[in-house]
Every structure is written in C-alpha cells, then in structure tokens.
N, C-alpha and C positions, 0 to 999 in steps of 0.2 A: 504493499500498500503506500510505498516512497513516493510512487510518481505519479503525476497528474494523470499520466495516461490509462494506470488501473483503478484511479478514482471513476475517470470517465467511463469506462468499461462496466464495472459496477452499474453506477447509474443507468447506463444504456439497458444493463442486463436488467434491472427493476422494471424501466420502462416496458421494456418486450414483456416480461411477465405480466405486468398488468396490462398490458395491450391484449395478449392471449388470453389473459380471463375475462376480459369484457367480451372479445369475440365469442368465447365459448358460451358465457353468460346468454348473450342474445342469440344466440344458434339455438340454444336447448329452449329460450324463451319462447323463439320461434315454431321449434317443434311441439310446444306443450301448446301454443293456440292453435295448432293445425290438428292435434288430438280432440282438443274441445269443440272446436269448429265440426270434425268428424264426426264426434259423438252426438251434437247436436242434431244433426244431419241425419244420424242413424235413428236418433228418439223419434224426430219429425216423422220417418218413412215408417216407423212400428207403428206410431199411432194411427197414420192412414189405411195401414194394413188392417189391424184392430177395427175403426170404422166401418171400411168394407168388408170384413167378415161379418161386425154386426147387422149390416143391411144387408149382406148375403142370408144369413138365419131369419130376417125379418121378411125378405122377398119371398121365399121357399113356402114359409109356413101360411103366407096368403094365399099359396095354392089351394087351400082347404077351406079359408074362410069366405063368409059371405061377401061379394063384392065384386070387383071386377072378373075373379075368374082367372083360371091359369094361362090363356093367352095372353093376356096383360101381363102377367106377374113373370111367365118363362122370359122374357128380352131381359128384365130387370136383373132376373139370378144369373143369365150368362154374362151381362154388363158387369156384375159385380165380382163374379167369378175372375173376369179377365183383368179387373183392377187389384184383386186380390193377389194372383199370380202375379202378375207383372212387379206388384210391391216387394212380394216374396224373393223375386229375381234380383230386383236392385239391392235390396238388404243383404243377399248372400254376396254380391258383387263387391259390397263395399267394407266388407269385412275381411279380414285374415286369421280371425279369430277362432280355434277349431271348436269350442263347446256351441260357438252362436252359430256357427255353419252347420253344426250337425241337428242344433234344434230346428233351425229354418230347414233343412232337410225332413224332418218329421213332420214340420208344418204343411209343406209341400206335397208331403205323402198322405195327409189328410185332407187337404182339399182334393187331389186325385181320387180319395175315397168317396169324399160329398158329391162329385160328378157323377160318379155310378150311382149314388144313390137318388139323386137328384133327377138322373134319366128315368128309375124305377118309377120313382113316385110321380112324375109325368106321365106315364105309360099306366098307372095305377087310377088317376086322376080322371084320365081321356076314357077309360074303360068303365068309370063311373062306381069305381071300388073307393069310395071316397074314406071310408072307414079305416081301411088297411093302409091306404096312401098317408092319411094323419100320423098311424101308427110309426109307418117308415120315416114319417119328416120330425116326426118328434122325439124318436129315439135315435135312430140312424145317422139323420142328417145332422140333428142338434148336438151330438156327438162328436163327429166331423168336425164340425165347426168352433168347438170348444176345446178340442183337442189343438187344432190350428191355433186357436188365439192364445192356448197357455205355451204352446212352444216360441210364438212370436214374442212372450211376455219372458221367457225363459233367455231367448237370444240376446233381447233388449239389457237383461241383467248380466248378461256374460261380458257382453259387450263393453258395459259401463264399467265392471269391475277389472277388465283387461287394459282400459285405457285408465282408469285410476292407478293400476300399479306401473305400468308405463309412464304416467304422469310423476309418480313419487320417485320413480327411477332417475327421472329428469334435474327432479329438484335438488335429489343427491348431488349429483355430478354437477349442479348448479353451484353448490355450497362448495365442494369440494374445491372446482376451480377460484371461487374466490379466497378460501380459505389457503390455498398452494399459494395462490398471488400476493396474500398478505404477509404468510408465513417467509415467503422469498423476500419480501419488501421489507421486513423485520429484520432479517440476516445480514441483509445487505447494509441497512444502517447501523447493526452491531457492528457491524465489520468495521465500517468507515468510522465509527465513534472510537473501536480500539484500536485504529491503525495509528502507526507511527504518528505521533505530532511532529510538527516543522521541524527540520533540523535544527534552525536557529531558536526556538522556542525550546528544546530539547537539550542542545549546549546551554541556554542561559538557565535552564533549571537546575542542569547539573554542574555549574558554574565552571564550564571547559569552553575555552576558545572556540569561536565556530567554525575557523578554518580544520580544526580536527575532528567535527564531528560530522559535516554535510558532505555528500557528496556533490561533484561540480563537474559543470562542463567543459573542455580546455578551451581557451582561447588563445591567439598570439598575441604577444605582446606589441602593442602598437607605438608609433614614435611620437613623443610628446610635442606639442603643437604649439602651448600657449608660451609666452617669454616668462611668464611667473615659475611655472614649471622648471623652465631651463636655468634660472635663476639657482631656484632652491637645489636643483639635482648639482649644478656646479658647484655651489657653497658645501653641499653634503660630500660632493666626490673628494675636494680639497683637505676635508675634516678626516674623509677616512684613509687618505694617504698616509696621516700623520698619525695615526692610531700607535699607541703603544703599549696599553695594557685594558684590562676588561673595564677598569674604570670608565676611561675615555669612551670604549664600544658603547657602554651604556648611556653616558649622557648622548652618543651621537644618535641610539635607538630612540631618546626621548625628543631629540629634535626630529628623527624622522618620522614618528609618531604626531608631532605637531603640524609638520608640513603634509602630510596624509588624511590630517584629521580622524587620526586611528584612537580608537579606545583601549586597546590594547594591541601587543606585537609579542610573537612567539618564533626564536630560531630555531628551527630543528635541525640536527644533524644527524647523517647516515650513520652507521658502523660501519667497521671494516669489512664486512662480510657484504652490506649492503641490503641486509633482510629487514633491519628494523630504524624506525628513526626515534632519536632521543632530543627531548627538550633542553636545548642547551642555553637559552638567555631568553629571558622576557621583560616585559616592560608595561605597567601597567595594569596590572592585577595583583591583587591581593595574596598575602600568603594561605588562605582557605583555598581560592581557587590554583593558585599555583599547585597546592599538596594535589589536586585532582586531576591534573595534567601530567600523563603516564606515556611511556613510550608506547609505539604503535608499528605494526609489521608495515612492511611494506606493500601487502597486499590490502590493506585495510581500505575501504569504501568511505573515503573522504575526500576532502580537497586536499589537503597538504601531502597526503601519501599519492594521491595523484599525479599531482606537479613532481614528486619524486619522481615516479615512473615512469612519466612521459618526459621531462624536462621543459615543460611548457609551462605558461601561466595559467591559472584557474580563476574565476571568479564564482562567488556566491553571491546571487542577486537579493536583495533584502527585499522584503513581502509585506505588504500593510499588516502594522501589529504585530510582526514575526521579529521585531529587532535587527539588528545590525544587519549588513552586507559582512564581504571579507573578499580581500585579493590576496593570492596564495603564489609566489614567483620563486621559481627554482633558485638555487645557487649552484652553477655550473663553473666547473676547473677544468682543466685540462685533459682529468681524468672522467669526467663526467659530471654526472649531479650528485655533488657531496652532502646537500641539504636544501633546506625550504626557509623560505622569508613569508611568513603570515602575519598579516594587518587587519583586524577588525575594525570597519569604515563604519564611520557615520553618515545618517543621514542619504543612504543611498549612493552616496559619491562612489562606489566600487564601479560603478558602470562608465566612469567619466576615464578617457583615454589617457588624460592626463596623470589622473592618481594612477593607473595600471603603470605607464610609461615610468612614472618615478618610484613604482615598488619593483619593479626590474632593474633600474639602475642600481636602488639600493642593493638589492641580490646580488648586481653583478661585483660591486666592490667589498661587500659581505665575504664573497669567494677568496678574495686574497688575505683579508683580515682573520677569517678564521681559521683559515690555514697555518696562520703563524700564532696565532693565540692560543696558549696552553690549554687544554681542555680542562684541567681539573680548576683552573683558575675562573673561568666561563662558567663551570658547572657550580662552584662557590657561590660564585657574587649572584647567582640566578635563584641560590637556594636561600639569599640573603635578601633579594628584592622585595 
C-alpha cells in the first residue's frame, strides 16, 4: 500500500465490486418482476377457465329445464367447451412447472370425458328420455366439470408456490450480491486505513530523518541557475577546501543547512564492504532523534540507500500535511559512491533546481573532506551533536 497506484487499484476494485452488485441486484429485480407478471397472467387465465367451466355446467343442465330447449343450449355448450379447452391449452403452455402441467392435463381429460357425457345427454334428450338425460347431466356431467375445476385450482396453487419459491431464491441472491459488495468495500477501507502511513509522517512520528525512511524516484542533478545559489556555492566550496577537523566540518554543515533551508542534515558513509550505510555526521537533530538513526543496508527501500546504490541525486516531494521533503545527493569519489548527503528541506523547496544543485555541490566537496577526516572523530562529533 505504499504507492498511489495500489491505492487507486483498490479504489477501482471497490467501485467495480459495487457496480457488479448493482447490476446483479437490478437484474434479479427484473426477473422477479417478470415472475410476478407471469403469475398474474396465469391466475387471470385460471379465473377465465373457471368461469367458462361454470358456464359450461349451467348450459348443459339447461337441456332438461323448461325454457328454450336443447336446440338453444347446445351451441352454448359447444362455445363454452371451446373456451375451456383453449384456456387449458394456454395455461399449459404458459407454465414450466411439472405439478401444474399434470393438473392441467387431468383437467383436459375431464373436459374430454364431459364431451362424451354431453353427446350422450343430447341423444337422450332428443329421444325424449328426459329423466335419464337429467341423471346423466347432474351426475356424470357435473362430476366431469367439478373435476376439471378442481384440477385448474390445483394447477394455479402449484404455479403460485413455484413462483414464490423462485422469487425467494432471487431475493436471496440479491441479498448475497449486496452483502458481498459491502464486505468487499469494508475490506478495502480497512486495508487503506491500516496501510503504511506516508513516509514523511512515519519518519516524523519515529523521529528518523525523512531521507532514511522514504523511497524516492531518482533524478539527475540539475545545474544551478540562480546567481544567489552560485554565490553561496562558491563560498561553501572555498571553505570546504580549508576544513582541517570535524569541528570546522560541522560548522560548514550548519551553513549548508541555512543555505538549503534544511531542518536537518545527515552524512551517511558506506562501509568498506559497501553493504551498509552508517550515520557519520548530523546537524539539526536532537539527541533523542540521533539515537534513533541506525545503520541501514545498501538494499533498503529509502532515498539514502537508493542514492548510494545508483550514484544519482534523489528527492522526496513533500505532501500537504505530511511534513518536509528531502534531497539526497551521492558522495562520489574515484572509487565510486562512498556515502550520501541528505538534507530535510522546509517549505517544499526540495523541488527547486537551485536547492538540488547546491546539495549536489556540497556532496561533491564532502567527498574530499570525509576521505581525509578521521572516521572516529566524525563519529565522536556526531554522537555529541
């Protein structure tokens, strides 16, 4: 979580997760609406079929009632039979539920049986056997219509149960999508909250100079352009050439800090093996901070180690509210990089070409000074700073 790219990636993952959850939620909601519409249509057809069955029974029973006679009611029975058959076929085609289809098949069989009974009843009425025709109509005919009506109701109940079960499953999927997205978002928020704090803030909290805590991007040391920088650099160069002991070197580091507007300076020196950087000299830090400045491996993920490995100037750009920035310049000799000069810069001036150039000039002069200065004297002076 140290890089902005990782934080952006996590943020994108959170938005993608929320987007997928929203897509699934509305997709399942659409399916639920379709289920409800299908169920309403099925129930409407069921009511139409039940009404047609009621008309069918009444029209057949009118065969033996005083009034219009069989010739009037026969077409009515035929029309009602056609309506019922069509309704049953439509119901059968509109459902995929096996129980509902089985009930509708039995209803269709009952209607087929009714048609046989109706033909027999018409023949009896036409032959004048009204009593026998009445028995046939009110027993066999009524039973066939009752069976069909009951099976239509069973089909409606089975279809409703199937739709409710399907809707409950879709609701569960909606809940799962929402909770999964919420869990993902919470995990990402927790990961961001517990991510490594910004380097400058962590360094400040630990009391360690910024350059030894934050990884940086190498930049080429630019050439100083401002005349004031040239004047300062010339004066420091002259005085560096006159350094005879560590006390004079420390005074020069104080002047260098003023010229750079640095709150603190650390001179790091590499060991003979070149595997470790040791804090050799400091300026601007109190004893408690100095006690926390420890040797670091060449492979450390920070600005000082990066400058030592690459031999190029490094910068840490200050962020709003995160404290100071830093400039780290390699100390180069004929044998390669022997150490680094790090300065913690106030006010965001680490991005200034003049400040970077001045830091590079100071580091260049330090190469000749630290090469002849007794290491034990430097370390002793650093301990007493």
